[in-house]
N, C-alpha and C positions, 0 to 999 in steps of 0.2 A: 430363554429368549429365542423366539422362533426366527425373527427377521429384523435387521436394522435398516430402516428406510432413510436413505441419504438424500437430502434436499440440496439442490444446486441451481445456479443460473444456467441459462441455455447456451451461452457463448462457448465456442470451442475450448478456450482456455479454462473456463469454469468447469466444463465437463471433464477435461483432463485432470483437473485438481480433485474432482469428486471421485474419479476412477482411481487416482493415486491413494486416496483415503480408503476406498473400497478394497483395494489390493492388500493394504496393511491390515485391515480388519479380517479379511479372509484368511490371512496367514495366522491370525489368532484363533481361527476356527469358527468365525461368525458367518452366518448367511446374510446377504445384503441385497438391496435393490436401490438403484439410483433413480431419483425422481426429479426431472427438470422443471423449473418454475420460472416464469418470466418476471423480471424485476423492472421497476419504474425506470431505473437508469438505462436499462437495455432498450426500453420502448421509446424513450425520448433521446434521439441521436442528434438533435439540432441544438438544444440549449446546453451551454457549458455547465459542468457540474457545480461550479462555484455560484451559479445564478439560480440553482434549484433550491428552494427553501424547504428542504427535506433532510432530516437527520438520518444518515445511513441509507443513502439513495440506492445502493446496491444490496442492502441487507434487509430492508424493511419487509419486503414480500416474503422472504425466507423466515423472518421472525414470525410473521403472521401464520405461515404454514406450520411452524413449530407449536405455536399457541393453539392452533386449531387441530392439533394431533394428525396432521396430514403427513408429517415426516418426524423421524426420531432425532435426527441430527441435521445440521446445515453446515455446508463447507463454503468457506470464504477465503479470499485474499485478505490477510489480516489488516493490511493498510486501509482497506475499505470499511473496516468495522469501527464504529464509534467507540471512544474510550469509555463512555457510559452506556451500558446496555439496558434493555427493558428489565424491569424488576424480576421477572420470572425466568430470565435467560442468562446463561453464563458460558464462558469459554471453557470447553472440556478438554481440549488438547491442542498442542502446537506441533506441527511437523518441523523437522529440521530445516533451517533456512538453507537455500541453495545459492541464489545469486541476488545480491541487493542493489547492483548498480543500475544507473540510467544509461541508455545508449542512444546514439544518433544514427538514424537510417537516412541516407541521402537519396534524393531523386536522381536516377541515372541520367535523366535528360537535363539536369541543371548544369549550368556553365561554371558554377562556383567550385573552387578547388577543394580537394580533401585537406583537412586540417585548418581550413578557414572557418572561424566561428563568429566573426564580427559583423558581417553585413548580409546575413542570410535572411530569407523569408521562411520561417519555421512554423509548421502546423503543430500547435501545442495548446491545450486548454488547461494545463496544470499551473496554478498560481505559483507553486513552489518552484517548479522547473523554470518558469519564466523569470521569477525574481532572482534566483541564483545565477541564471545565465546573464541577465542584464547587469548584475553587479560586476561581472567580469568583462562582458562584451556589450556595451550599451547601444551599439548601432544595430543590433538585431531587430527584426520586425516579426511579430507573432500574429498568426491567424488561428481562430478556433477550429478544432478538428475533433470529432467524436466518432465512436463506433468500435467494433472489434478490430483485431489486427488487420485482417484482410480488407475491411472497409477503409481503414485509415491508409493502408498502402495504396488502395485505388485512388483515394482523395489526394494522396501525395502527388500524383501525376495529373489527375483531372483538374485540380485546383491550383496547379503550378507552384506548389511549395518547393523550396530547395531541399528541405529535409523535414523529418518528424522525429519524435522521441518516444521510445518504448522502455519498459523495464527489461533488463536482460533476462530475468526469470521467465517472462512470457515467451520470448523468442526461443530460449533453450528448451522449455517444457514442450513446446509444439514442434520442435526440431525444424524450424524454418530456416532454409539455407540463405541467409542474408549477410552481406558485409556490413559491419557496424563499427562505430568508434565509441569507446567508453568515455562518458562525460564525468571525469573525476573531479571537476570543479562544482558539480551539483551534489550536495549531500542527500542521500536517499530519504524517502519518506519514512517516518517511524514504522517499523514492522514490514517494510518492503522485502519481498522475497520469501515471505512466510505464509504457509497455508494453515488455516485454523479451523477448528470444529466447535460449533456451539450446540448446546442442548438445554432442555428445561432443567432448572435447579432441582425439581422434585423427582426427576427420573434417575434415581440412584443406580439402577441396573445398567442403564445406558452409559452413565458417567463412568462407572467402573470398567465397562468394556472399552470405551474410548480412551481412557487414561493409559491403557496398555500401549498405545501408539504415540504417547506424548514424548517429546524430546526436551528434557529438563533444561539443558544449557540454552537452547533457543528460547524457552519460556522465560528464563531469567533475563536474557538480553532484551526481549521485546517488552517485558513488563517495565523495565527501566525506561525504554523509549516511549512507551504509551503513558507512563506516569509523568514523564517530562512534558509530553504534548498536552495532557489533560491539565496539568498545573499551569501551563501557559494559556489555557483556555483557547487553544487553537484546534479547530475541527479538522476533519480529514482533508479539507481542501486548502487549509492555511499554508502559507509559505514557510513551513517549518521542516527542517531536516534533522534526523537523529539516527545514529547507528551505534550500537554497542557490540563489542566482540570480546569473548573470553580468551585470554592468552595466558596460559600458565596459571598463576595465582591471582592475576589481576583482570579487571575489566577495563578495556580501552573504549572510551566514549567520545564521539565526535558529533557535534550538533550545531545548528545555526538557524537564525530567523532573519529574513531579508525583507525590506520594504518592497512594495509592488514594482517600483521603478528601479530597484537595485541600488538606490543611493545610500541607504542606511542598513547596517547589518550588525548582528551580534553573533560571534562565533565562539564555541567552546571546544577544547581538546583536553580531556581529563583522563587520568589513570587512577583507579582506586581498587582496594582489595576485593576479591571475589566474594568473601564472606560478608553476609548481610548487605549485599549489593542492591537488593530490591528497594532499599530505603533511599537510594541515591537519586532516583528520578525527581522527586520533589526538591531535594537539595540543589540539584543541578538547575532546575527551573528557577528556583529562588535566586541563584547566582546570576542566571541569564537576565532575570528581571532587574536586578541591581545594575546590570550593564546596559539596560535600556530596552530589553525585549518587550516589556509591558507597553512601552510607548509606541513601539512599532505595531503591536497587536491592536491597540486602540485606534491608531490611525487607519489601519486596514478595515476595522469594523465600521468606522465612519464612512469610508468610501463604499 
């Protein structure tokens, strides 16, 4: 193998993630080249993601690059990757998860007090984050906000938001010196905080190379989370949270689905053996459906 061509989105965070994969592959002795590609989600910064009728809004263009042999692998934030991939493409590796939490960044010019979550004007386009927040603090007002981290930080002040929400992983990876509050009442998106690598199923040489940087425990956890999401028929933008963690011999799993206005919710908090844990995603989703999750999903689809 002469060179591994690494496809990535052009945002600073996506580039950081691509270089992180590149460094791991270089340590394994491979030559690499990072190839930035514009994605539809990066080009359209006005329309909220949940209104874009596209499966894999941040991954589609990289899928096309793989299929056209323009790149050998593609690097993604796993939470952006649909649970069902194109027939010719598969996930080849999962990097170790670092930070899964959602965090609040406040507008320094806002008069609202630190620790107050109930009557803020928050820039946030994520249905999941909105729903979980409203279930706890119903008086919050949300406005749509899109773009990379710097764009959203600029909009925070220019559009007079009191605060906005980021993933902690994004802030930590880019080493941005910001004060933040962890939003522990919001369950993270399935796979949040995990970088993943996709490749063509037929490219066995590439798959063998990339498998050397795979983190097995992270893989097990996110496969449970993604199986749970897929069985609920909730896409990447659905108000579904799920996080699995391996502790000793057990997997600790926390998940929830909340109606858009926060009035109805189904929450799970389960512990099960680490052995054969990959089978639990479907079982947990079936349990959530019996508790009413399927009704919440159907109501959201109608809206």
